[in-house]
Biotite code that builds the C-alpha atoms (Angstrom):
import biotite.structure as struc

atoms = struc.array([
    struc.Atom([25.802, 9.018, 3.966], chain_id="A", res_id=1, res_name="MET", atom_name="CA", element="C"),
    struc.Atom([23.276, 10.786, 6.262], chain_id="A", res_id=2, res_name="PRO", atom_name="CA", element="C"),
    struc.Atom([23.749, 9.985, 9.954], chain_id="A", res_id=3, res_name="ASN", atom_name="CA", element="C"),
    struc.Atom([20.173, 8.696, 10.399], chain_id="A", res_id=4, res_name="GLN", atom_name="CA", element="C"),
    struc.Atom([20.717, 6.116, 7.669], chain_id="A", res_id=5, res_name="LEU", atom_name="CA", element="C"),
    struc.Atom([24.175, 5.145, 8.906], chain_id="A", res_id=6, res_name="TYR", atom_name="CA", element="C"),
    struc.Atom([22.890, 4.536, 12.442], chain_id="A", res_id=7, res_name="GLU", atom_name="CA", element="C"),
    struc.Atom([20.223, 2.121, 11.178], chain_id="A", res_id=8, res_name="ILE", atom_name="CA", element="C"),
    struc.Atom([22.499, 0.159, 8.859], chain_id="A", res_id=9, res_name="LEU", atom_name="CA", element="C"),
    struc.Atom([25.402, 0.062, 11.309], chain_id="A", res_id=10, res_name="ASP", atom_name="CA", element="C"),
    struc.Atom([23.298, -2.135, 13.623], chain_id="A", res_id=11, res_name="LYS", atom_name="CA", element="C"),
    struc.Atom([22.672, -4.731, 10.904], chain_id="A", res_id=12, res_name="GLU", atom_name="CA", element="C"),
    struc.Atom([25.585, -4.629, 8.472], chain_id="A", res_id=13, res_name="ILE", atom_name="CA", element="C"),
    struc.Atom([29.244, -5.202, 9.257], chain_id="A", res_id=14, res_name="THR", atom_name="CA", element="C"),
    struc.Atom([30.590, -5.411, 5.717], chain_id="A", res_id=15, res_name="LYS", atom_name="CA", element="C"),
    struc.Atom([29.345, -4.567, 2.240], chain_id="A", res_id=16, res_name="LEU", atom_name="CA", element="C"),
    struc.Atom([28.906, -7.418, -0.213], chain_id="A", res_id=17, res_name="ARG", atom_name="CA", element="C"),
    struc.Atom([30.949, -7.290, -3.448], chain_id="A", res_id=18, res_name="PRO", atom_name="CA", element="C"),
    struc.Atom([28.203, -5.811, -5.661], chain_id="A", res_id=19, res_name="ALA", atom_name="CA", element="C"),
    struc.Atom([27.371, -3.227, -2.998], chain_id="A", res_id=20, res_name="GLN", atom_name="CA", element="C"),
    struc.Atom([30.994, -2.151, -2.732], chain_id="A", res_id=21, res_name="GLU", atom_name="CA", element="C"),
    struc.Atom([31.311, -1.951, -6.524], chain_id="A", res_id=22, res_name="LYS", atom_name="CA", element="C"),
    struc.Atom([28.146, 0.160, -6.719], chain_id="A", res_id=23, res_name="SER", atom_name="CA", element="C"),
    struc.Atom([29.431, 2.658, -4.167], chain_id="A", res_id=24, res_name="VAL", atom_name="CA", element="C"),
    struc.Atom([32.710, 2.939, -6.071], chain_id="A", res_id=25, res_name="LYS", atom_name="CA", element="C"),
    struc.Atom([30.785, 3.562, -9.319], chain_id="A", res_id=26, res_name="LYS", atom_name="CA", element="C"),
    struc.Atom([28.954, 6.555, -7.863], chain_id="A", res_id=27, res_name="GLY", atom_name="CA", element="C"),
    struc.Atom([25.843, 5.137, -6.191], chain_id="A", res_id=28, res_name="LEU", atom_name="CA", element="C"),
    struc.Atom([25.934, 7.789, -3.469], chain_id="A", res_id=29, res_name="LEU", atom_name="CA", element="C"),
    struc.Atom([26.758, 10.563, -5.939], chain_id="A", res_id=30, res_name="GLU", atom_name="CA", element="C"),
    struc.Atom([23.541, 10.109, -7.911], chain_id="A", res_id=31, res_name="GLY", atom_name="CA", element="C"),
    struc.Atom([24.945, 8.046, -10.789], chain_id="A", res_id=32, res_name="LYS", atom_name="CA", element="C"),
    struc.Atom([22.640, 5.743, -12.764], chain_id="A", res_id=33, res_name="ASN", atom_name="CA", element="C"),
    struc.Atom([23.497, 2.077, -12.257], chain_id="A", res_id=34, res_name="LEU", atom_name="CA", element="C"),
    struc.Atom([22.416, -1.247, -13.710], chain_id="A", res_id=35, res_name="LEU", atom_name="CA", element="C"),
    struc.Atom([23.238, -3.958, -11.175], chain_id="A", res_id=36, res_name="VAL", atom_name="CA", element="C"),
    struc.Atom([23.327, -7.523, -12.534], chain_id="A", res_id=37, res_name="CYS", atom_name="CA", element="C"),
    struc.Atom([24.043, -10.094, -9.842], chain_id="A", res_id=38, res_name="THR", atom_name="CA", element="C"),
    struc.Atom([22.637, -13.436, -8.617], chain_id="A", res_id=39, res_name="PRO", atom_name="CA", element="C"),
    struc.Atom([19.700, -13.773, -6.240], chain_id="A", res_id=40, res_name="THR", atom_name="CA", element="C"),
    struc.Atom([20.422, -12.874, -2.586], chain_id="A", res_id=41, res_name="ALA", atom_name="CA", element="C"),
    struc.Atom([23.616, -11.017, -3.476], chain_id="A", res_id=42, res_name="SER", atom_name="CA", element="C"),
    struc.Atom([22.486, -7.750, -1.885], chain_id="A", res_id=43, res_name="GLY", atom_name="CA", element="C"),
    struc.Atom([20.890, -5.818, -4.750], chain_id="A", res_id=44, res_name="LYS", atom_name="CA", element="C"),
    struc.Atom([18.033, -4.423, -2.658], chain_id="A", res_id=45, res_name="THR", atom_name="CA", element="C"),
    struc.Atom([20.361, -2.673, -0.212], chain_id="A", res_id=46, res_name="LEU", atom_name="CA", element="C"),
    struc.Atom([22.016, -0.906, -3.141], chain_id="A", res_id=47, res_name="ILE", atom_name="CA", element="C"),
    struc.Atom([18.636, 0.553, -4.056], chain_id="A", res_id=48, res_name="ALA", atom_name="CA", element="C"),
    struc.Atom([17.878, 1.420, -0.433], chain_id="A", res_id=49, res_name="GLU", atom_name="CA", element="C"),
    struc.Atom([21.118, 3.381, -0.083], chain_id="A", res_id=50, res_name="LEU", atom_name="CA", element="C"),
    struc.Atom([20.325, 5.501, -3.138], chain_id="A", res_id=51, res_name="ALA", atom_name="CA", element="C"),
    struc.Atom([16.687, 6.060, -2.162], chain_id="A", res_id=52, res_name="ALA", atom_name="CA", element="C"),
    struc.Atom([17.172, 6.922, 1.503], chain_id="A", res_id=53, res_name="LEU", atom_name="CA", element="C"),
    struc.Atom([20.178, 9.165, 0.900], chain_id="A", res_id=54, res_name="LYS", atom_name="CA", element="C"),
    struc.Atom([18.194, 11.188, -1.625], chain_id="A", res_id=55, res_name="SER", atom_name="CA", element="C"),
    struc.Atom([15.146, 11.371, 0.656], chain_id="A", res_id=56, res_name="ILE", atom_name="CA", element="C"),
    struc.Atom([17.095, 12.420, 3.744], chain_id="A", res_id=57, res_name="LEU", atom_name="CA", element="C"),
    struc.Atom([18.946, 15.083, 1.771], chain_id="A", res_id=58, res_name="GLU", atom_name="CA", element="C"),
    struc.Atom([15.597, 16.546, 0.685], chain_id="A", res_id=59, res_name="GLY", atom_name="CA", element="C"),
    struc.Atom([16.077, 15.904, -3.026], chain_id="A", res_id=60, res_name="LYS", atom_name="CA", element="C"),
    struc.Atom([12.699, 14.258, -3.605], chain_id="A", res_id=61, res_name="GLY", atom_name="CA", element="C"),
    struc.Atom([10.732, 11.039, -3.602], chain_id="A", res_id=62, res_name="LYS", atom_name="CA", element="C"),
    struc.Atom([11.968, 7.531, -4.354], chain_id="A", res_id=63, res_name="ALA", atom_name="CA", element="C"),
    struc.Atom([9.874, 5.099, -6.394], chain_id="A", res_id=64, res_name="ILE", atom_name="CA", element="C"),
    struc.Atom([10.541, 1.370, -6.070], chain_id="A", res_id=65, res_name="TYR", atom_name="CA", element="C"),
    struc.Atom([8.941, -0.528, -8.968], chain_id="A", res_id=66, res_name="ILE", atom_name="CA", element="C"),
    struc.Atom([8.442, -4.299, -8.880], chain_id="A", res_id=67, res_name="VAL", atom_name="CA", element="C"),
    struc.Atom([6.601, -6.633, -11.281], chain_id="A", res_id=68, res_name="PRO", atom_name="CA", element="C"),
    struc.Atom([4.155, -8.256, -8.840], chain_id="A", res_id=69, res_name="LEU", atom_name="CA", element="C"),
    struc.Atom([1.761, -7.042, -6.144], chain_id="A", res_id=70, res_name="LYS", atom_name="CA", element="C"),
    struc.Atom([2.933, -9.765, -3.751], chain_id="A", res_id=71, res_name="ALA", atom_name="CA", element="C"),
    struc.Atom([6.541, -8.650, -4.139], chain_id="A", res_id=72, res_name="LEU", atom_name="CA", element="C"),
    struc.Atom([5.502, -5.022, -3.660], chain_id="A", res_id=73, res_name="ALA", atom_name="CA", element="C"),
    struc.Atom([3.784, -5.920, -0.387], chain_id="A", res_id=74, res_name="SER", atom_name="CA", element="C"),
    struc.Atom([6.870, -7.822, 0.778], chain_id="A", res_id=75, res_name="GLU", atom_name="CA", element="C"),
    struc.Atom([9.223, -4.936, -0.009], chain_id="A", res_id=76, res_name="LYS", atom_name="CA", element="C"),
    struc.Atom([6.857, -2.473, 1.661], chain_id="A", res_id=77, res_name="TYR", atom_name="CA", element="C"),
    struc.Atom([6.864, -4.503, 4.883], chain_id="A", res_id=78, res_name="ARG", atom_name="CA", element="C"),
    struc.Atom([10.657, -4.784, 4.825], chain_id="A", res_id=79, res_name="ASP", atom_name="CA", element="C"),
    struc.Atom([11.194, -1.063, 4.202], chain_id="A", res_id=80, res_name="PHE", atom_name="CA", element="C"),
    struc.Atom([8.581, -0.075, 6.767], chain_id="A", res_id=81, res_name="LYS", atom_name="CA", element="C"),
    struc.Atom([10.247, -2.219, 9.416], chain_id="A", res_id=82, res_name="LYS", atom_name="CA", element="C"),
    struc.Atom([13.719, -0.829, 8.738], chain_id="A", res_id=83, res_name="ARG", atom_name="CA", element="C"),
    struc.Atom([13.121, 2.815, 7.799], chain_id="A", res_id=84, res_name="TYR", atom_name="CA", element="C"),
    struc.Atom([9.784, 3.855, 9.300], chain_id="A", res_id=85, res_name="ASP", atom_name="CA", element="C"),
    struc.Atom([11.466, 6.250, 11.745], chain_id="A", res_id=86, res_name="LYS", atom_name="CA", element="C"),
    struc.Atom([13.292, 8.241, 9.071], chain_id="A", res_id=87, res_name="ILE", atom_name="CA", element="C"),
    struc.Atom([11.008, 8.119, 6.005], chain_id="A", res_id=88, res_name="ALA", atom_name="CA", element="C"),
    struc.Atom([7.312, 8.023, 5.161], chain_id="A", res_id=89, res_name="ARG", atom_name="CA", element="C"),
    struc.Atom([6.730, 4.819, 3.215], chain_id="A", res_id=90, res_name="ILE", atom_name="CA", element="C"),
    struc.Atom([3.674, 3.958, 1.115], chain_id="A", res_id=91, res_name="ALA", atom_name="CA", element="C"),
    struc.Atom([2.391, 0.994, -0.875], chain_id="A", res_id=92, res_name="LEU", atom_name="CA", element="C"),
    struc.Atom([0.413, 1.724, -4.043], chain_id="A", res_id=93, res_name="SER", atom_name="CA", element="C"),
    struc.Atom([-0.913, -1.364, -5.832], chain_id="A", res_id=94, res_name="ILE", atom_name="CA", element="C"),
    struc.Atom([-4.674, -0.795, -5.810], chain_id="A", res_id=95, res_name="GLY", atom_name="CA", element="C"),
    struc.Atom([-7.137, 0.981, -8.103], chain_id="A", res_id=96, res_name="ASP", atom_name="CA", element="C"),
    struc.Atom([-5.454, 1.655, -11.444], chain_id="A", res_id=97, res_name="ILE", atom_name="CA", element="C"),
    struc.Atom([-8.002, 4.378, -12.220], chain_id="A", res_id=98, res_name="ASP", atom_name="CA", element="C"),
    struc.Atom([-6.781, 6.746, -9.527], chain_id="A", res_id=99, res_name="SER", atom_name="CA", element="C"),
    struc.Atom([-4.018, 9.346, -9.297], chain_id="A", res_id=100, res_name="ALA", atom_name="CA", element="C"),
    struc.Atom([-3.589, 8.540, -5.567], chain_id="A", res_id=101, res_name="ASP", atom_name="CA", element="C"),
    struc.Atom([-3.123, 12.176, -4.553], chain_id="A", res_id=102, res_name="HIS", atom_name="CA", element="C"),
    struc.Atom([-2.358, 11.100, -0.972], chain_id="A", res_id=103, res_name="TYR", atom_name="CA", element="C"),
    struc.Atom([1.034, 9.808, -2.154], chain_id="A", res_id=104, res_name="LEU", atom_name="CA", element="C"),
    struc.Atom([2.222, 13.414, -2.247], chain_id="A", res_id=105, res_name="ALA", atom_name="CA", element="C"),
    struc.Atom([2.751, 13.058, 1.515], chain_id="A", res_id=106, res_name="ASP", atom_name="CA", element="C"),
    struc.Atom([5.118, 10.063, 1.241], chain_id="A", res_id=107, res_name="TYR", atom_name="CA", element="C"),
    struc.Atom([8.848, 9.764, 0.592], chain_id="A", res_id=108, res_name="ASP", atom_name="CA", element="C"),
    struc.Atom([9.326, 6.174, -0.584], chain_id="A", res_id=109, res_name="LEU", atom_name="CA", element="C"),
    struc.Atom([6.585, 4.616, -2.692], chain_id="A", res_id=110, res_name="ILE", atom_name="CA", element="C"),
    struc.Atom([6.543, 0.913, -3.546], chain_id="A", res_id=111, res_name="VAL", atom_name="CA", element="C"),
    struc.Atom([4.426, 0.047, -6.564], chain_id="A", res_id=112, res_name="THR", atom_name="CA", element="C"),
    struc.Atom([4.120, -2.117, -9.675], chain_id="A", res_id=113, res_name="THR", atom_name="CA", element="C"),
    struc.Atom([4.937, -1.055, -13.219], chain_id="A", res_id=114, res_name="SER", atom_name="CA", element="C"),
    struc.Atom([1.255, -1.250, -14.201], chain_id="A", res_id=115, res_name="GLU", atom_name="CA", element="C"),
    struc.Atom([0.198, 0.927, -11.271], chain_id="A", res_id=116, res_name="LYS", atom_name="CA", element="C"),
    struc.Atom([2.959, 3.471, -11.889], chain_id="A", res_id=117, res_name="MET", atom_name="CA", element="C"),
    struc.Atom([1.975, 3.626, -15.548], chain_id="A", res_id=118, res_name="ASP", atom_name="CA", element="C"),
    struc.Atom([-1.597, 4.365, -14.458], chain_id="A", res_id=119, res_name="SER", atom_name="CA", element="C"),
    struc.Atom([-0.468, 7.057, -12.012], chain_id="A", res_id=120, res_name="LEU", atom_name="CA", element="C"),
    struc.Atom([1.354, 8.858, -14.806], chain_id="A", res_id=121, res_name="LEU", atom_name="CA", element="C"),
    struc.Atom([-1.618, 8.555, -17.152], chain_id="A", res_id=122, res_name="ARG", atom_name="CA", element="C"),
    struc.Atom([-3.789, 10.140, -14.456], chain_id="A", res_id=123, res_name="HIS", atom_name="CA", element="C"),
    struc.Atom([-1.276, 12.983, -14.129], chain_id="A", res_id=124, res_name="HIS", atom_name="CA", element="C"),
    struc.Atom([-0.285, 12.339, -10.518], chain_id="A", res_id=125, res_name="ALA", atom_name="CA", element="C"),
    struc.Atom([0.741, 15.848, -9.412], chain_id="A", res_id=126, res_name="PRO", atom_name="CA", element="C"),
    struc.Atom([3.633, 14.602, -7.260], chain_id="A", res_id=127, res_name="TRP", atom_name="CA", element="C"),
    struc.Atom([5.422, 12.756, -10.089], chain_id="A", res_id=128, res_name="ALA", atom_name="CA", element="C"),
    struc.Atom([7.721, 15.697, -10.828], chain_id="A", res_id=129, res_name="ASN", atom_name="CA", element="C"),
    struc.Atom([9.204, 15.382, -7.340], chain_id="A", res_id=130, res_name="SER", atom_name="CA", element="C"),
    struc.Atom([10.681, 11.920, -7.986], chain_id="A", res_id=131, res_name="ILE", atom_name="CA", element="C"),
    struc.Atom([14.464, 11.988, -7.550], chain_id="A", res_id=132, res_name="SER", atom_name="CA", element="C"),
    struc.Atom([15.233, 8.255, -7.421], chain_id="A", res_id=133, res_name="THR", atom_name="CA", element="C"),
    struc.Atom([13.738, 5.583, -9.662], chain_id="A", res_id=134, res_name="LEU", atom_name="CA", element="C"),
    struc.Atom([14.402, 1.936, -8.823], chain_id="A", res_id=135, res_name="ILE", atom_name="CA", element="C"),
    struc.Atom([13.304, -0.821, -11.180], chain_id="A", res_id=136, res_name="ILE", atom_name="CA", element="C"),
    struc.Atom([13.548, -4.272, -9.624], chain_id="A", res_id=137, res_name="ASP", atom_name="CA", element="C"),
    struc.Atom([13.620, -7.287, -11.965], chain_id="A", res_id=138, res_name="GLU", atom_name="CA", element="C"),
    struc.Atom([14.407, -4.959, -14.871], chain_id="A", res_id=139, res_name="ILE", atom_name="CA", element="C"),
    struc.Atom([15.332, -7.973, -17.012], chain_id="A", res_id=140, res_name="HIS", atom_name="CA", element="C"),
    struc.Atom([11.554, -8.393, -17.458], chain_id="A", res_id=141, res_name="LEU", atom_name="CA", element="C"),
    struc.Atom([11.894, -5.818, -20.229], chain_id="A", res_id=142, res_name="LEU", atom_name="CA", element="C"),
    struc.Atom([12.417, -8.954, -22.321], chain_id="A", res_id=143, res_name="ASN", atom_name="CA", element="C"),
    struc.Atom([9.119, -10.449, -21.144], chain_id="A", res_id=144, res_name="ASP", atom_name="CA", element="C"),
    struc.Atom([6.478, -10.379, -23.922], chain_id="A", res_id=145, res_name="PRO", atom_name="CA", element="C"),
    struc.Atom([3.669, -9.559, -21.467], chain_id="A", res_id=146, res_name="GLU", atom_name="CA", element="C"),
    struc.Atom([5.221, -7.157, -18.958], chain_id="A", res_id=147, res_name="ARG", atom_name="CA", element="C"),
    struc.Atom([8.086, -5.838, -21.053], chain_id="A", res_id=148, res_name="GLY", atom_name="CA", element="C"),
    struc.Atom([6.247, -3.307, -23.264], chain_id="A", res_id=149, res_name="PRO", atom_name="CA", element="C"),
    struc.Atom([4.551, -1.551, -20.324], chain_id="A", res_id=150, res_name="THR", atom_name="CA", element="C"),
    struc.Atom([7.815, -1.391, -18.409], chain_id="A", res_id=151, res_name="LEU", atom_name="CA", element="C"),
    struc.Atom([9.740, -0.054, -21.402], chain_id="A", res_id=152, res_name="GLU", atom_name="CA", element="C"),
    struc.Atom([7.182, 2.691, -22.057], chain_id="A", res_id=153, res_name="ILE", atom_name="CA", element="C"),
    struc.Atom([7.107, 3.580, -18.360], chain_id="A", res_id=154, res_name="LEU", atom_name="CA", element="C"),
    struc.Atom([10.885, 3.948, -18.117], chain_id="A", res_id=155, res_name="ILE", atom_name="CA", element="C"),
    struc.Atom([10.969, 5.957, -21.352], chain_id="A", res_id=156, res_name="THR", atom_name="CA", element="C"),
    struc.Atom([8.325, 8.389, -20.063], chain_id="A", res_id=157, res_name="ILE", atom_name="CA", element="C"),
    struc.Atom([10.031, 8.809, -16.690], chain_id="A", res_id=158, res_name="LEU", atom_name="CA", element="C"),
    struc.Atom([13.431, 9.406, -18.305], chain_id="A", res_id=159, res_name="LYS", atom_name="CA", element="C"),
    struc.Atom([11.878, 12.165, -20.399], chain_id="A", res_id=160, res_name="GLU", atom_name="CA", element="C"),
    struc.Atom([9.828, 13.636, -17.554], chain_id="A", res_id=161, res_name="LEU", atom_name="CA", element="C"),
    struc.Atom([12.545, 13.573, -14.893], chain_id="A", res_id=162, res_name="LEU", atom_name="CA", element="C"),
    struc.Atom([15.757, 14.987, -16.321], chain_id="A", res_id=163, res_name="LYS", atom_name="CA", element="C"),
    struc.Atom([17.792, 14.690, -13.102], chain_id="A", res_id=164, res_name="ASN", atom_name="CA", element="C"),
    struc.Atom([16.421, 11.414, -11.746], chain_id="A", res_id=165, res_name="VAL", atom_name="CA", element="C"),
    struc.Atom([18.823, 8.730, -10.532], chain_id="A", res_id=166, res_name="GLN", atom_name="CA", element="C"),
    struc.Atom([17.921, 5.378, -12.076], chain_id="A", res_id=167, res_name="ILE", atom_name="CA", element="C"),
    struc.Atom([18.865, 2.108, -10.388], chain_id="A", res_id=168, res_name="ILE", atom_name="CA", element="C"),
    struc.Atom([18.071, -1.050, -12.346], chain_id="A", res_id=169, res_name="GLY", atom_name="CA", element="C"),
    struc.Atom([18.270, -4.375, -10.509], chain_id="A", res_id=170, res_name="LEU", atom_name="CA", element="C"),
    struc.Atom([18.550, -7.571, -12.498], chain_id="A", res_id=171, res_name="SER", atom_name="CA", element="C"),
    struc.Atom([19.574, -11.170, -12.495], chain_id="A", res_id=172, res_name="ALA", atom_name="CA", element="C"),
    struc.Atom([22.442, -11.959, -14.843], chain_id="A", res_id=173, res_name="THR", atom_name="CA", element="C"),
    struc.Atom([21.331, -11.220, -18.420], chain_id="A", res_id=174, res_name="ILE", atom_name="CA", element="C"),
    struc.Atom([22.919, -11.494, -21.842], chain_id="A", res_id=175, res_name="GLY", atom_name="CA", element="C"),
    struc.Atom([22.356, -7.935, -23.070], chain_id="A", res_id=176, res_name="ASN", atom_name="CA", element="C"),
    struc.Atom([23.465, -6.096, -19.929], chain_id="A", res_id=177, res_name="ALA", atom_name="CA", element="C"),
    struc.Atom([25.777, -3.675, -21.758], chain_id="A", res_id=178, res_name="GLU", atom_name="CA", element="C"),
    struc.Atom([23.042, -2.724, -24.221], chain_id="A", res_id=179, res_name="GLU", atom_name="CA", element="C"),
    struc.Atom([20.501, -2.204, -21.434], chain_id="A", res_id=180, res_name="LEU", atom_name="CA", element="C"),
    struc.Atom([22.945, -0.110, -19.406], chain_id="A", res_id=181, res_name="ALA", atom_name="CA", element="C"),
    struc.Atom([23.578, 2.113, -22.429], chain_id="A", res_id=182, res_name="GLU", atom_name="CA", element="C"),
    struc.Atom([19.827, 2.608, -22.954], chain_id="A", res_id=183, res_name="TRP", atom_name="CA", element="C"),
    struc.Atom([19.413, 3.589, -19.304], chain_id="A", res_id=184, res_name="LEU", atom_name="CA", element="C"),
    struc.Atom([22.423, 5.888, -19.409], chain_id="A", res_id=185, res_name="GLY", atom_name="CA", element="C"),
    struc.Atom([23.836, 3.823, -16.554], chain_id="A", res_id=186, res_name="ALA", atom_name="CA", element="C"),
    struc.Atom([27.122, 2.324, -15.452], chain_id="A", res_id=187, res_name="ASP", atom_name="CA", element="C"),
    struc.Atom([27.069, -1.462, -15.340], chain_id="A", res_id=188, res_name="LEU", atom_name="CA", element="C"),
    struc.Atom([27.809, -3.357, -12.117], chain_id="A", res_id=189, res_name="VAL", atom_name="CA", element="C"),
    struc.Atom([28.311, -7.093, -12.592], chain_id="A", res_id=190, res_name="VAL", atom_name="CA", element="C"),
    struc.Atom([29.315, -9.612, -9.943], chain_id="A", res_id=191, res_name="ASP", atom_name="CA", element="C"),
    struc.Atom([28.909, -13.375, -9.569], chain_id="A", res_id=192, res_name="GLU", atom_name="CA", element="C"),
    struc.Atom([29.177, -13.586, -5.765], chain_id="A", res_id=193, res_name="TRP", atom_name="CA", element="C"),
    struc.Atom([26.324, -15.345, -3.980], chain_id="A", res_id=194, res_name="ARG", atom_name="CA", element="C"),
    struc.Atom([25.902, -16.236, -0.274], chain_id="A", res_id=195, res_name="PRO", atom_name="CA", element="C"),
    struc.Atom([25.561, -19.941, -1.033], chain_id="A", res_id=196, res_name="VAL", atom_name="CA", element="C"),
    struc.Atom([27.748, -21.622, -3.630], chain_id="A", res_id=197, res_name="LYS", atom_name="CA", element="C"),
    struc.Atom([25.859, -22.802, -6.699], chain_id="A", res_id=198, res_name="LEU", atom_name="CA", element="C"),
    struc.Atom([26.447, -26.439, -7.599], chain_id="A", res_id=199, res_name="HIS", atom_name="CA", element="C"),
    struc.Atom([25.585, -27.644, -11.096], chain_id="A", res_id=200, res_name="LYS", atom_name="CA", element="C"),
    struc.Atom([24.728, -31.203, -11.946], chain_id="A", res_id=201, res_name="GLY", atom_name="CA", element="C"),
    struc.Atom([22.780, -33.576, -14.158], chain_id="A", res_id=202, res_name="ILE", atom_name="CA", element="C"),
    struc.Atom([19.945, -35.719, -12.802], chain_id="A", res_id=203, res_name="TYR", atom_name="CA", element="C"),
    struc.Atom([19.654, -39.159, -14.388], chain_id="A", res_id=204, res_name="LEU", atom_name="CA", element="C"),
    struc.Atom([18.121, -42.415, -13.155], chain_id="A", res_id=205, res_name="ASP", atom_name="CA", element="C"),
    struc.Atom([17.605, -41.142, -9.632], chain_id="A", res_id=206, res_name="GLY", atom_name="CA", element="C"),
    struc.Atom([21.140, -39.800, -9.248], chain_id="A", res_id=207, res_name="LYS", atom_name="CA", element="C"),
    struc.Atom([22.714, -36.360, -9.558], chain_id="A", res_id=208, res_name="VAL", atom_name="CA", element="C"),
    struc.Atom([26.153, -36.102, -11.097], chain_id="A", res_id=209, res_name="GLU", atom_name="CA", element="C"),
    struc.Atom([27.794, -32.792, -10.158], chain_id="A", res_id=210, res_name="PHE", atom_name="CA", element="C"),
    struc.Atom([30.377, -31.160, -12.362], chain_id="A", res_id=211, res_name="TYR", atom_name="CA", element="C"),
])
């Protein structure tokens, strides 16, 4: 791991969470494609950050972080900007879908939506060939009838365009994880750990019966 990245994370993180440790062991820092399926708040985003920032700091190319919603893109942008602004140039691209956003050529980590990224490719963004890390957050939305088709086409195009790109898919627990991992050409990382224990119960007549 590059020293600049280690120095930032060492101030905030004392121990890797289970999915993070599994991802490192499966080749996260060696450029391997991974599909990470774990519960909410289990540390998936840091897995993506490690891959993206390592690639950027080693001069391999840009990292693209794709999310389904503009609000989520803005949130991730603020988080990344706060943590990594001193070591990487970070941009948010969620605006005009009829623009190639040539200015993005000057940035290292670009946070965007699948619809915006699809538009950037259709407008032949000249910097697209320099992408070395592709992160798809909420990749289980491939099964969504509205967002799924655009996301599937986008991933297919990027896989064809970028032969050496590292793909990191982040997902909640899904039923077809093995099939999706095979399609991505990725190793599957599955873990059920969560920071707060999940209690299941049935609500009836004003009472909750836990089981």
